[in-house]
C-alpha positions in Angstrom: 27.6 190.5 121.4 25.1 187.9 120.7 24.1 185.1 123.3 21.9 182.0 122.3 21.2 179.0 124.4 21.9 175.6 122.8 19.6 173.7 124.9 17.0 174.8 127.7 19.2 173.7 130.7 22.7 173.6 129.3 25.1 175.2 126.7 25.4 178.7 125.1 26.8 180.2 122.3 28.4 183.5 122.3 29.0 185.5 119.2 31.5 188.1 119.6 34.8 189.6 118.9 37.8 188.6 121.0 37.9 192.3 122.3 34.2 192.0 123.5 35.0 188.7 125.4 37.9 189.9 127.1 35.9 193.4 128.2 33.4 191.4 129.9 34.0 191.2 133.8 35.4 187.8 134.8 32.5 187.1 137.0 30.1 187.1 134.1 31.8 184.6 132.2 32.2 182.4 135.5 28.6 182.7 136.4 27.5 181.9 132.8 29.7 178.9 132.6 28.3 177.7 136.0 24.8 178.4 135.0 25.0 177.0 131.6 27.9 174.2 132.0 29.2 174.8 128.4 30.1 178.1 126.5 31.0 178.0 122.9 32.6 181.2 121.7 32.3 181.9 118.0 33.5 184.8 115.7 36.9 185.2 116.8 38.5 183.9 114.4 42.4 183.4 114.6 43.5 184.8 118.2 46.8 185.1 119.7 48.1 182.9 122.4 48.0 186.1 124.7 44.4 186.8 123.9 43.6 182.9 124.4 45.3 183.2 127.9 43.5 185.9 128.9 40.3 184.5 127.8 40.8 181.5 129.9 42.1 183.4 132.8 38.4 184.9 133.0 37.4 181.6 134.3 40.4 181.3 137.1 43.8 180.9 137.3 45.4 178.5 134.9 48.2 176.3 136.0 51.7 177.8 136.7 54.6 175.9 135.5 55.3 174.5 138.8 51.8 172.7 138.8 52.7 171.1 135.6 54.9 168.4 137.2 51.7 166.8 138.6 50.4 166.2 135.2 51.2 164.3 131.9 50.4 167.4 130.0 53.1 169.6 128.8 53.3 173.2 129.2 53.4 175.8 126.5 55.3 179.2 127.0 54.0 181.7 124.8 55.6 184.7 126.3 59.4 184.7 126.3 59.4 187.8 128.8 57.2 186.1 131.3 57.8 182.4 131.7 55.1 182.1 134.5 52.6 182.4 131.8 51.6 179.0 130.3 48.8 176.8 129.1 48.6 173.4 127.3 48.9 173.2 123.9 47.4 170.5 121.9 46.9 169.4 118.5 44.8 166.9 116.8 47.8 164.8 115.9 46.8 162.7 119.1 43.6 161.5 117.4 42.8 158.1 118.9 41.0 157.3 122.2 41.9 153.4 122.6 40.7 152.2 119.0 38.1 154.9 118.4 39.2 157.7 116.0 38.7 161.2 117.6 40.0 163.9 115.7 39.4 166.6 118.7 39.2 166.3 122.3 40.4 168.1 125.7 41.2 166.4 128.9 40.2 167.3 132.3 42.9 168.0 134.6 42.3 166.1 137.9 45.1 166.6 140.5 43.7 167.1 144.2 43.3 170.6 145.3 44.5 171.8 141.8 41.7 170.3 139.7 40.1 172.7 137.4 36.4 172.6 136.6 36.9 174.2 133.4 38.4 172.9 129.9 39.0 174.9 126.9 39.1 173.7 123.4 40.3 176.2 120.8 39.4 175.1 117.4 39.1 177.2 114.2 38.4 174.3 111.7 36.8 171.2 112.9 38.0 167.9 111.0 34.7 166.1 111.9 31.8 168.4 113.2 29.9 165.4 113.7 32.2 163.4 115.9 33.6 163.3 119.4 32.3 162.0 122.5 30.2 164.4 124.1 28.2 162.3 126.6 30.2 164.3 129.5 28.5 167.6 128.6 25.6 167.0 130.6 27.2 164.7 133.6 26.5 167.4 136.2 22.8 167.8 135.5 22.5 163.9 135.9 24.1 164.2 139.3 21.8 166.9 140.1 18.6 165.0 139.1 19.1 161.3 140.1 16.3 158.9 139.3 14.6 157.1 142.3 16.6 154.0 141.5 19.8 156.1 141.9 18.7 157.4 144.9 17.9 154.0 146.6 21.5 152.9 145.3 23.0 156.1 147.1 21.5 155.4 150.3 23.2 151.8 150.5 
């Protein structure tokens, strides 16, 4: 497994097989995610829905089918023998944000105590590798290091 930082303070690329990713302890991935804010996994190729579910489960518990009632997202059952296992399966057919073309994106589920701090995008072939709104990637860093002006506004 090869781990490379994208930027000194955020973002990490992990090159490995899906088996190597799944063999790592859950706490390793959660700690890396919180420390680096974004993890890009490369080198897995096409993985199964079951492998994908187990990978996202390394970061916490995905929503149960009952929890989707609070969301506009639709759940996807990938295992007919266990309907409690599900996730949201997007496609790039919904490719506009307002009138801006966006051939790939992920939404962040914000629902009270069930808000989830992680979002996953599984993409094998990016239709526009230079596009997409990425300003959200470093929002936590901006909250940690506010400017003097921001601090003054916060005091009000």
